[in-house]
VOLOLUM-780290 format. One line per field, with one value per residue (C-alpha): x, y, z; residue number from 1. Coordinates in steps of 0.1 Angstrom, whole numbers, always signed. Layout:
BEGIN
c1 c(X|...)
c2 c(Y|...)
c3 c(Z|...)
k c(NUM|...)
This chain:
BEGIN
c1 c(+209|+174|+152|+121|+89|+88|+121|+114|+102|+88|+109|+111|+101|+68|+59|+55|+78|+61|+24|+22|+25|-10|-24|-35|-37|-17|+7|+37|+29|+23|+56|+74|+56|+67|+104|+103|+87|+113|+141|+125|+115|+149|+166|+143|+129|+164|+177|+186|+162|+131|+117|+115|+100|+75|+65|+63|+40|+18|+15|+5|-20|-37|-34|-64|-62|-66|-96|-128|-142|-180|-212|-244|-277|-309|-292|-262|-227|-215|-178|-156|-127|-95|-68|-43|-71|-97|-76|-104|-124|-156|-185|-199|-220|-225|-249|-241|-236|-213|-193|-184|-169|-133|-141|-174|-194|-193|-219|-205|-227|-205|-172|-155|-128|-154|-176|-145|-135|-170|-173|-137|-135|-115|-144|-135|-163|-173|-202|-239|-271|-295|-333|-352|-367|-354|-321|-318|-321|-290|-278|-243|-214|-186|-155|-140|-105|-103|-111|-140|-162|-185|-212|-244|-265|-295|-286|-306|-288|-312|-307|-272|-279|-283|-320|-330|-344|-335|-319|-286|-264|-231|-198|-198|-192|-230|-246|-275|-298|-333|-363|-385|-385|-395|-377|-341|-326|-300|-273|-265|-232|-236|-239|-218|-247|-254|-218|-203|-170|-153|-170|-193|-232|-251|-286|-307|-334|-360|-358|-389|-386|-394|-385|-353|-326|-327|-364|-358|-375|-352|-361|-330|-300|-268|-248|-221|-194|-206|-187|-217|-253|-267|-297|-304|-332|-329|-348|-357|-378|-408|-403|-385|-370|-355|-326|-309|-276|-259|-223|-207|-171|-153|-163|-196|-230|-268|-291|-327|-357|-378|-414|-445|-456|-424|-409|-372|-370|-335|-325|-316|-281|-248|-229|-201|-222|-206|-211|-249|-272|-310|-318|-353|-366|-335|-312|-277|-249|-216|-201|-167|-169|-188|-225|-252|-286|-318|-325|-291|-273|-236|-225|-188|-164|-158|-191|-223|-258|-293|-326|-362|-365|-401|-411|-392|-410|-444|-437|-409|-393|-360|-369|-345|-310|-298|-261|-253|-215|-195|-162|-130|-94|-75|-105|-121|-149|-138|-173|-207|-229|-263|-281|-319|-318|-283|-261|-222|-196|-161|-136|-99|-82|-47|-46|-59|-94|-124|-162|-192|-227|-257|-293|-322|-349|-374|-360|-326|-292|-271|-236|-215|-181|-180|-156|-130|-93|-74|-43|-48|-68|-105|-130|-167|-164|-202|-235|-267|-291|-321|-310|-288|-256|-224|-187|-155|-120|-89|-52|-21|+14|+25|-10|-27|-62|-92|-130|-150|-186|-219|-254|-270|-259|-225|-237|-220|-187|-168|-136|-147|-117|-81|-54|-23|+9|+27|+60|+81|+72|+88|+118|+100|+84|+59|+64|+48|+69|+63|+83|+81|+71|+84|+55|+58|+30|+38|+33|+28|+43|+47|+79|+81|+115|+138|+137|+175|+182|+217|+224|+206|+189|+171|+139|+107|+87|+51|+26|-5|-19|-50|-87|-94|-81|-63|-34|-40|-19|-23|-8|+8|+22|+40|+57|+66|+82|+99|+110|+107|+122|+154|+161|+146|+123|+88|+75|+40|+35|+3|+8|-18|-41|-53|-82|-64|-75|-108|-116|-92|-62|-73|-80|-46|-31|-59|-53|-29|-18|-6|+30|+22|+18|+51|+69|+53|+67|+101|+101|+93|+123|+146|+134|+141|+177|+180|+169|+194|+168|+179|+203|+193|+211|+191|+158|+133|+98|+66|+31|+3|-22|-22|+6|+24|+22|+36|+67|+70|+72|+95|+119|+121|+121|+143|+163|+191|+168|+162|+180|+151|+117|+87|+59|+28|-2|+5|-7|+24|+17|-5|-8|-26|-43|-78|-73|-69|-103|-114|-89|-115|-131|-102|-103|-117|-86|-59|-73|-80|-49|-71|-73|-41|-41|-45|-20|+6|+5|+2|+32|+52|+53|+41|+68|+67|+76|+105|+127|+162|+192|+218|+199|+213|+182|+182|+169|+133|+106|+74|+44|+10|-17|-30|-65|-65|-94|-91|-55|-44|-12|+1|+13|+38|+47|+56|+76|+96|+103|+114|+136|+154|+157|+173|+200|+187|+196|+184|+148|+127|+92|+66|+31|+6|-14|-44|-62|-74|-63|-63|-48|-80|-82|-55|-32|-2|+6|+1|+25|+50|+48|+52|+83|+98|+93|+110|+139|+142|+142|+168|+191|+189|+191|+220|+241|+235|+217)
c2 c(+658|+653|+685|+688|+699|+730|+743|+739|+767|+765|+771|+809|+810|+829|+817|+781|+774|+741|+753|+744|+707|+708|+710|+674|+670|+701|+694|+709|+689|+657|+662|+664|+633|+613|+624|+614|+581|+573|+579|+559|+529|+530|+527|+503|+482|+481|+464|+427|+416|+435|+412|+382|+403|+417|+382|+369|+397|+393|+356|+360|+388|+369|+334|+312|+297|+330|+330|+341|+362|+366|+376|+355|+370|+351|+318|+330|+341|+371|+377|+401|+383|+393|+370|+370|+364|+387|+417|+442|+414|+394|+401|+367|+344|+308|+290|+289|+251|+254|+281|+257|+232|+232|+243|+264|+266|+304|+322|+353|+383|+410|+405|+439|+432|+424|+455|+477|+464|+469|+504|+517|+526|+507|+503|+495|+479|+501|+481|+475|+483|+454|+456|+439|+412|+394|+412|+407|+444|+465|+500|+493|+518|+519|+541|+551|+556|+538|+570|+575|+592|+565|+563|+545|+522|+499|+462|+430|+400|+374|+387|+399|+431|+468|+478|+496|+529|+522|+545|+559|+588|+603|+598|+618|+612|+608|+578|+557|+532|+517|+530|+507|+492|+526|+550|+556|+575|+599|+615|+640|+657|+666|+703|+727|+737|+700|+695|+703|+722|+688|+678|+652|+651|+678|+670|+639|+634|+608|+599|+584|+560|+576|+611|+631|+630|+668|+667|+644|+656|+671|+657|+667|+690|+694|+726|+736|+734|+699|+668|+651|+641|+606|+586|+548|+524|+502|+470|+457|+425|+436|+473|+498|+530|+558|+572|+605|+616|+649|+642|+672|+659|+625|+620|+638|+634|+639|+611|+616|+594|+604|+599|+593|+628|+641|+653|+645|+639|+639|+609|+626|+611|+630|+642|+617|+586|+556|+518|+521|+493|+487|+454|+441|+475|+485|+513|+502|+528|+536|+570|+586|+606|+601|+610|+608|+597|+614|+584|+588|+560|+569|+559|+554|+551|+514|+505|+496|+508|+506|+524|+514|+528|+518|+536|+567|+567|+565|+590|+612|+606|+589|+561|+541|+533|+497|+486|+460|+459|+473|+489|+470|+480|+479|+465|+484|+479|+471|+469|+454|+434|+417|+388|+385|+373|+380|+409|+404|+427|+425|+435|+442|+431|+445|+445|+409|+401|+383|+383|+381|+374|+392|+381|+401|+383|+396|+431|+418|+416|+384|+380|+349|+347|+331|+300|+314|+310|+333|+355|+367|+391|+380|+399|+396|+387|+389|+388|+381|+408|+388|+354|+335|+330|+347|+343|+352|+358|+347|+356|+367|+377|+340|+323|+324|+338|+315|+319|+303|+299|+294|+290|+292|+326|+314|+283|+258|+269|+253|+265|+265|+285|+285|+303|+282|+293|+319|+318|+296|+308|+278|+299|+331|+343|+371|+391|+421|+447|+481|+514|+544|+576|+611|+617|+583|+565|+529|+522|+485|+472|+438|+424|+396|+382|+351|+333|+330|+366|+375|+412|+440|+432|+452|+461|+477|+497|+504|+529|+549|+566|+584|+585|+558|+532|+503|+484|+447|+416|+402|+377|+392|+367|+394|+407|+372|+363|+396|+406|+381|+352|+372|+373|+408|+419|+436|+459|+473|+502|+508|+545|+569|+584|+549|+530|+501|+511|+531|+568|+580|+565|+584|+616|+616|+626|+647|+682|+701|+667|+653|+654|+625|+601|+612|+609|+574|+563|+577|+559|+526|+532|+540|+509|+487|+499|+495|+458|+452|+443|+472|+501|+534|+525|+492|+506|+517|+531|+531|+546|+556|+584|+596|+572|+591|+621|+601|+590|+625|+640|+612|+622|+658|+655|+624|+618|+603|+574|+559|+544|+546|+563|+553|+579|+566|+587|+612|+644|+666|+703|+707|+745|+740|+706|+720|+737|+704|+685|+668|+680|+701|+669|+661|+693|+674|+653|+679|+714|+743|+761|+792|+796|+811|+788|+756|+769|+772|+736|+725|+746|+731|+697|+701|+682|+702|+734|+718|+704|+716|+718|+709|+679|+644|+627|+590|+577|+586|+570|+590|+574|+587|+584|+609|+597|+598|+619|+614|+626|+650|+640|+675|+666|+640|+659|+690|+672|+654|+686|+705|+676|+674|+712|+712|+688|+656|+634|+602|+612|+590|+597|+575|+583|+557|+572|+548|+538|+558|+562|+524|+515|+497|+480|+461|+442|+446|+481|+472|+443|+466|+492|+464|+450|+485|+493|+462|+466|+503|+490|+462|+485|+513|+493|+471|+500|+495|+527)
c3 c(-126|-114|-115|-94|-109|-87|-99|-136|-157|-192|-223|-226|-263|-265|-299|-310|-340|-347|-346|-383|-375|-359|-394|-394|-432|-443|-471|-454|-422|-440|-461|-428|-415|-446|-443|-406|-413|-440|-415|-388|-410|-426|-392|-374|-403|-417|-386|-392|-365|-378|-404|-381|-354|-376|-389|-354|-344|-373|-369|-333|-339|-367|-354|-362|-327|-310|-286|-303|-275|-279|-262|-261|-273|-281|-286|-306|-298|-318|-325|-345|-360|-379|-393|-422|-448|-431|-427|-419|-402|-401|-379|-374|-351|-341|-317|-281|-283|-313|-296|-268|-292|-303|-338|-339|-371|-377|-399|-414|-410|-427|-445|-441|-466|-492|-483|-484|-518|-531|-519|-521|-484|-457|-434|-397|-376|-347|-332|-337|-317|-321|-319|-291|-291|-321|-324|-361|-371|-364|-364|-377|-370|-396|-393|-427|-413|-379|-360|-335|-360|-377|-403|-393|-415|-408|-414|-415|-400|-415|-450|-445|-462|-456|-453|-485|-475|-439|-413|-424|-411|-423|-403|-370|-334|-329|-311|-321|-304|-309|-291|-312|-347|-363|-339|-333|-303|-319|-297|-324|-332|-369|-369|-348|-327|-318|-305|-272|-271|-270|-303|-288|-289|-272|-283|-280|-306|-317|-354|-369|-398|-431|-420|-426|-400|-399|-388|-358|-327|-299|-265|-244|-245|-226|-222|-247|-220|-210|-222|-239|-239|-245|-246|-242|-237|-207|-200|-166|-171|-191|-183|-206|-195|-217|-199|-208|-195|-193|-188|-172|-175|-173|-136|-132|-148|-143|-153|-163|-170|-199|-187|-210|-202|-220|-187|-182|-145|-130|-108|-74|-70|-66|-97|-92|-93|-109|-116|-123|-133|-133|-118|-106|-99|-81|-93|-83|-80|-66|-57|-61|-29|+3|+1|+28|+13|+25|+48|+65|+47|+42|+7|+4|-25|-35|-21|-40|-31|-44|-43|-52|-87|-92|-60|-71|-105|-87|-59|-72|-37|-30|-5|+17|+2|+7|+9|-18|-11|+18|+10|+19|+21|-11|-29|-57|-82|-117|-131|-128|-152|-150|-165|-163|-127|-112|-107|-110|-95|-108|-80|-78|-46|-46|-84|-86|-99|-84|-90|-67|-77|-61|-57|-44|-25|+1|-3|+8|-11|-8|-22|-30|-46|-81|-80|-105|-105|-81|-82|-118|-138|-138|-158|-168|-206|-211|-192|-212|-202|-215|-204|-179|-197|-184|-191|-175|-187|-167|-174|-158|-171|-177|-182|-215|-216|-211|-213|-184|-194|-174|-187|-153|-138|-126|-107|-131|-147|-175|-194|-230|-246|-238|-258|-266|-249|-272|-255|-231|-196|-178|-167|-159|-127|-120|-87|-71|-53|-38|-42|-18|-38|-30|-5|+11|-6|-14|-51|-62|-94|-111|-126|-151|-155|-156|-123|-123|-133|-121|-126|-145|-178|-205|-188|-202|-176|-186|-171|-175|-143|-153|-158|-131|-156|-139|-153|-146|-152|-187|-211|-242|-267|-288|-256|-245|-278|-288|-253|-225|-243|-250|-213|-208|-180|-181|-154|-150|-125|-107|-101|-87|-112|-122|-109|-91|-57|-66|-68|-41|-59|-90|-72|-56|-89|-104|-117|-94|-79|-112|-102|-78|-108|-123|-90|-85|-119|-111|-77|-94|-118|-89|-70|-100|-100|-62|-65|-92|-119|-142|-145|-159|-191|-194|-184|-211|-205|-226|-223|-247|-247|-210|-206|-234|-213|-184|-205|-220|-185|-174|-203|-195|-157|-152|-183|-162|-151|-185|-214|-239|-240|-261|-263|-280|-292|-265|-250|-246|-251|-220|-225|-258|-254|-250|-285|-302|-303|-283|-256|-238|-227|-204|-183|-153|-154|-161|-155|-179|-193|-199|-161|-145|-115|-137|-163|-135|-126|-162|-172|-144|-161|-197|-216|-248|-230|-211|-239|-232|-255|-228|-214|-219|-232|-240|-274|-280|-303|-306|-325|-335|-362|-388|-382|-345|-336|-299|-292|-319|-338|-334|-298|-310|-341|-323|-296|-321|-340|-309|-296|-330|-333|-299|-311|-298|-328|-312|-316|-340|-350|-368|-378|-390|-418|-411|-380|-351|-314|-307|-340|-351|-386|-404|-382|-405|-395|-358|-362|-379|-351|-324|-341|-346|-309|-297|-322|-308|-272|-278|-297|-272|-240|-252|-265|-302|-308)
k c(1|2|3|4|5|6|7|8|9|10|11|12|13|14|15|16|17|18|19|20|21|22|23|24|25|26|27|28|29|30|31|32|33|34|35|36|37|38|39|40|41|42|43|44|45|46|47|48|49|50|51|52|53|54|55|56|57|58|59|60|61|62|63|64|65|66|67|68|69|70|71|72|73|74|75|76|77|78|79|80|81|82|83|84|85|86|87|88|89|90|91|92|93|94|95|96|97|98|99|100|101|102|103|104|105|106|107|108|109|110|111|112|113|114|115|116|117|118|119|120|121|122|123|124|125|126|127|128|129|130|131|132|133|134|135|136|137|138|139|140|141|142|143|144|145|146|147|148|149|150|151|152|153|154|155|156|157|158|159|160|161|162|163|164|165|166|167|168|169|170|171|172|173|174|175|176|177|178|179|180|181|182|183|184|185|186|187|188|189|190|191|192|193|194|195|196|197|198|199|200|201|202|203|204|205|206|207|208|209|210|211|212|213|214|215|216|217|218|219|220|221|222|223|224|225|226|227|228|229|230|231|232|233|234|235|236|237|238|239|240|241|242|243|244|245|246|247|248|249|250|251|252|253|254|255|256|257|258|259|260|261|262|263|264|265|266|267|268|269|270|271|272|273|274|275|276|277|278|279|280|281|282|283|284|285|286|287|288|289|290|291|292|293|294|295|296|297|298|299|300|301|302|303|304|305|306|307|308|309|310|311|312|313|314|315|316|317|318|319|320|321|322|323|324|325|326|327|328|329|330|331|332|333|334|335|336|337|338|339|340|341|342|343|344|345|346|347|348|349|350|351|352|353|354|355|356|357|358|359|360|361|362|363|364|365|366|367|368|369|370|371|372|373|374|375|376|377|378|379|380|381|382|383|384|385|386|387|388|389|390|391|392|393|394|395|396|397|398|399|400|401|402|403|404|405|406|407|408|409|410|411|412|413|414|415|416|417|418|419|420|421|422|423|424|425|426|427|428|429|430|431|432|433|434|435|436|437|438|439|440|441|442|443|444|445|446|447|448|449|450|451|452|453|454|455|456|457|458|459|460|461|462|463|464|465|466|467|468|469|470|471|472|473|474|475|476|477|478|479|480|481|482|483|484|485|486|487|488|489|490|491|492|493|494|495|496|497|498|499|500|501|502|503|504|505|506|507|508|509|510|511|512|513|514|515|516|517|518|519|520|521|522|523|524|525|526|527|528|529|530|531|532|533|534|535|536|537|538|539|540|541|542|543|544|545|546|547|548|549|550|551|552|553|554|555|556|557|558|559|560|561|562|563|564|565|566|567|568|569|570|571|572|573|574|575|576|577|578|579|580|581|582|583|584|585|586|587|588|589|590|591|592|593|594|595|596|597|598|599|600|601|602|603|604|605|606|607|608|609|610|611|612|613|614|615|616|617|618|619|620|621|622|623|624|625|626|627|628|629|630|631|632|633|634|635|636|637|638|639|640|641|642|643|644|645|646|647|648|649|650|651|652|653|654|655|656|657|658|659|660|661|662|663|664|665|666|667|668|669|670|671|672|673|674|675|676|677|678|679|680|681|682|683|684|685|686|687|688|689)
């Protein structure tokens, strides 16, 4: 029987019998992990269909004809590439002209498999900051385990070698960027007093070449309770500006300009400013809540605005605010990017993408749509800040990804890369429906299934619903081959909490309103049954990270709606999530369990506290990673332990011992997990498990 959130009370046990599983690398905890992994792999990898599924997933993930997505910089296109031979990957580049050909001539910059073999560490590439104007010197970030913490080393692209005696810093969650060839901007998180309570950088420093990192000069500090501090050099034509940011939480920040005098002058905009860019002396911005500028201009969410930045620097007064883009119904901003002479706005219109290009002439903004394919997911793949090249991606559930390139700010477009079809979509259809949630809000969702479907089939429902992150249509070869080609259906729910319809859609499921997201997901599940697409027994759900919280709540609140539940890298103990770093960074999303009022709404839905012995839970698969330093593996471990202890024998747990929150690094473990999940779903939703 369905139980409403308001009637549910947490498990009465005052002590947590599985607290020991929070010891990330404790011997007892890891012994438990290895025993669980043995059971799960024995069952799922022992299934007759597993090996073929694994090989298919690996072949698709490492196919040599996958699109090499790249960004142009100073005449080259840079790309990070992994395949069967290059397991940890290559960082490489080619000329723009070569990139547009069918078989580009790539120049390898770093071979991470060779580097890892030489140094005895499985290095995972985490990005590089390149030095203006030649862009051949880099501050290279290398993760030793696939987690967010990375080591930094100075690297020379021309010589393809690390700079002897160059800048180097140990693994941490610090950030690095160039100020000039002899000075690095360090957002420091090495020592405890340099970290926020979430474990991110709290202090920004300038580090001169030839000096010790410990002697770098502090120029800016955030508060301990803030999320983070950061610094970056921004270019606007021939002008350079050092920006400093005090990030209060996920949705609020203060931005400062570091002046030659040493003053850090705050840019006088509201805390919840978003979508910022510096373009032709204009500071472009959006807002998450209505704000009236000093000149009386009303700035609304999902609109875009600008102010005269050069004037503000000179006078320290906020002048007139111009409207760049007016808000429109069910249209939200997915992101903005700029080339040297154009500003591009990526929009979502009822969960479908489009792009407009902006120019500023005679103090006036003009907008024109970019002539891109419609009714799919359109994104800005890259925009060359110091040039005029820009590229766009296009995909939908049934259309393989393509890259559409322009060398002239979007005026002339050409498709330069198209991924081959990975599955037979000729018999499939993609549809958009709506479900009515508990409070009457209509929730859109997509269904991909056979056009001639006659009766319920095994169906996978996927959701996220948090942090303003939208779920958009996308082509997935592994899903197509291992799920859709078998006659199964796939559903993607655009529930509140996400960013599909801008800040208001997100805020409708924030903190005390979180139950709205869970109700939305349940409403989509019920609508699928009502439409005859699935039955509860043939409906499986999956979500990761915040989506893992979603599927964990769905399991404990509505076990009767589902036939299988996959909970990936999840948050599940919401009464202790701030105790597991960096959980405190998410209090703006969920609330603070140390505050009684917040603890009340968190306790009302926290899945870990709501496991019951007499509930008829469907089969569950929980996954996590030992090295995940974003969402602690203790959440998934403890949930599995509590479910099993409560007698729910159909609970499987798997923990990857390498790779961080996104499973970066070697593709083979990723392929193995994908195959196991589809085996699990197929067995559970067809009555085998």
